[in-house]
C-alpha positions in Angstrom: 0.0 0.0 0.0 2.7 2.5 0.8 4.2 2.0 -2.6 0.9 3.0 -4.1 0.8 6.2 -2.2 4.4 7.0 -3.1 3.8 6.3 -6.8 0.7 8.5 -6.8 2.6 11.3 -5.1 5.4 11.0 -7.6 2.9 11.1 -10.5 1.0 14.1 -9.2 3.6 15.9 -7.1 1.5 18.4 -5.2 4.4 20.9 -5.1 4.2 21.2 -8.9 0.7 22.5 -8.6 1.0 25.9 -6.8 -1.1 28.2 -9.0 -4.8 28.5 -9.7 -5.6 26.7 -13.0 -7.3 28.9 -15.5 -10.3 27.6 -17.4 -9.7 27.3 -21.1 -12.0 28.4 -23.9 -14.6 25.8 -24.9 -13.0 25.6 -28.4 -9.9 24.0 -26.7 -11.9 21.3 -24.9 -13.2 17.9 -26.2 -16.7 18.7 -27.4 -16.7 16.8 -30.7 -18.4 13.4 -30.5 -16.8 12.5 -33.9 -13.4 12.5 -32.2 -14.4 9.6 -29.8 -12.5 6.5 -30.9 -14.7 4.0 -32.7 -14.3 1.1 -30.3 -14.3 3.2 -27.1 -16.8 2.4 -24.4 -18.5 5.4 -22.7 -18.6 6.1 -19.0 -21.4 8.5 -17.9 -21.1 11.4 -15.4 -24.3 11.9 -13.4 -25.1 14.9 -15.7 -25.7 12.4 -18.6 -28.4 10.5 -16.7 -30.0 13.7 -15.5 -30.1 15.3 -18.9 -31.3 12.1 -20.5 -34.2 11.9 -18.0 -35.1 15.6 -18.7 -34.9 15.1 -22.5 -32.0 17.6 -22.7 -29.3 15.3 -24.0 -28.1 16.7 -27.3 -28.9 14.6 -30.4 -25.2 13.9 -31.3 -24.7 12.5 -27.8 -27.9 10.4 -28.0 -26.7 9.0 -31.3 -23.2 8.2 -29.9 -24.7 6.5 -26.9 -26.9 4.4 -29.1 -23.9 3.0 -30.9 -21.5 2.3 -28.0 -21.1 0.0 -25.0 -21.9 2.0 -21.8 -20.2 1.5 -18.5 -21.8 2.9 -15.4 -19.5 4.2 -12.7 -20.5 3.7 -9.1 -19.7 7.3 -8.2 -22.2 8.6 -10.7 -24.8 6.1 -9.7 -24.4 7.2 -6.0 -25.0 10.8 -7.0 -28.3 9.7 -8.4 -29.1 7.4 -5.5 -28.5 10.0 -2.8 -31.5 11.8 -4.1 -33.7 8.9 -3.0 -32.8 9.6 0.6 -32.4 13.3 0.4 -35.8 14.4 -1.0 -38.5 15.1 1.5 -40.9 12.2 1.5 -43.9 14.4 2.5 -43.4 16.8 -0.5 -46.0 16.1 -3.2 -43.3 16.5 -5.9 -41.0 13.8 -4.5 -42.6 10.7 -6.1 -42.5 12.3 -9.6 -38.8 13.0 -9.2 -37.9 9.7 -7.7 -39.7 7.3 -10.0 -37.5 7.9 -13.1 -34.3 7.8 -11.0 -35.3 4.5 -9.5 -36.2 3.2 -12.9 -32.8 4.2 -14.3 -31.0 2.6 -11.4 -33.1 -0.6 -11.7 -32.5 -0.9 -15.5 -28.7 -0.8 -15.4 -27.1 -4.2 -16.0 -24.9 -4.9 -12.9 -22.3 -6.4 -15.2 -21.7 -2.9 -16.6 -21.2 -1.2 -13.3 -17.6 -0.4 -12.4 -16.4 0.7 -9.0 -13.1 2.4 -8.2 -10.4 0.3 -6.7 -8.1 1.4 -3.8 -5.5 2.9 -6.0 -8.0 4.9 -8.0 -9.5 6.2 -4.7 -6.1 7.3 -3.5 -5.1 9.0 -6.8 -8.5 10.7 -7.0 -8.2 12.0 -3.5 -4.7 13.4 -4.2 -5.9 15.1 -7.4 -9.1 16.4 -5.8 -7.0 17.8 -3.0 -4.7 19.5 -5.4 -7.7 21.1 -7.2 -9.3 22.1 -3.9 -6.2 23.9 -2.9 -5.2 25.5 -6.2 -8.8 26.6 -6.9 -9.2 28.0 -3.4 -12.2 25.8 -2.5 -13.4 26.5 1.1 -12.4 23.7 3.5 -16.0 22.5 4.1 -16.3 22.0 0.3 -13.0 20.3 -0.4 -14.6 17.0 -1.5 -16.2 18.9 -4.4 -14.0 17.3 -7.0 -13.9 13.8 -5.6 -16.7 12.0 -7.5 -15.7 13.6 -10.9 -12.1 12.7 -10.3 -13.1 9.1 -9.4 -15.1 8.8 -12.7 -12.3 10.5 -14.6 -9.7 8.0 -13.3 -12.1 5.1 -13.9 -12.3 6.2 -17.6 -8.5 6.2 -17.7 -8.3 2.8 -16.1 -10.8 1.1 -18.4 -9.9 3.0 -21.6 -13.4 4.4 -21.7 -14.4 8.0 -22.7 -16.1 9.9 -19.8 -19.1 11.8 -21.1 -20.1 14.9 -19.1 -21.7 18.3 -19.2 -19.4 19.5 -16.4 -16.9 21.2 -18.6 -15.5 23.5 -15.9 -14.3 20.7 -13.6 -13.3 18.3 -16.4 -11.2 21.1 -17.9 -9.2 21.3 -14.7 -8.8 17.5 -14.5 -7.6 17.3 -18.1 -5.0 19.9 -17.3 -3.6 17.6 -14.6 -4.0 14.4 -16.7 -4.5 15.3 -20.3 -4.4 11.8 -21.8 -7.7 10.7 -20.3 -10.6 10.3 -22.8 -13.4 12.8 -22.2 -16.3 14.0 -24.2 -18.1 17.2 -23.1 -21.4 18.6 -24.2 -23.8 21.4 -23.5 -27.5 20.9 -23.0 -29.6 20.8 -26.1 
């Protein structure tokens, strides 16, 4: 285990990251679905599930999803599942919100769900900590980047392309580890 920690620290030496990372123009980010390698699996951020449920997933993303193998990352699924416990049961709107979320979680083939291993958790924590520090995130919000970083590293580990609407945070992650496959989109 200690060798894993040392290896991660060597790869992401926190001392190298001392300045705030600037967000790049959208033109410099991976927004083109035609650039996704033909055989690549897709790994969804929670934004994809949410936008799909709302009917706001752009047509080029819908078409791409229809032609690829989809992997489901446990961190994104937990972001959906937390809603089940967080919404007020007595609120009349709760059931209408929960029903489609429960249906999505129920339909997912368990064989397509991937969970981060110990090394991915460690690396994600180090990277999320670097971003929290360099982006001046208040201490109480320092876990802000953790789920996105977990999914990002799962994409790297499996060779999948992470699909997300969260261009701001993924831009920062790509500046730390640019070789990871990511496809970004805006709502339709």
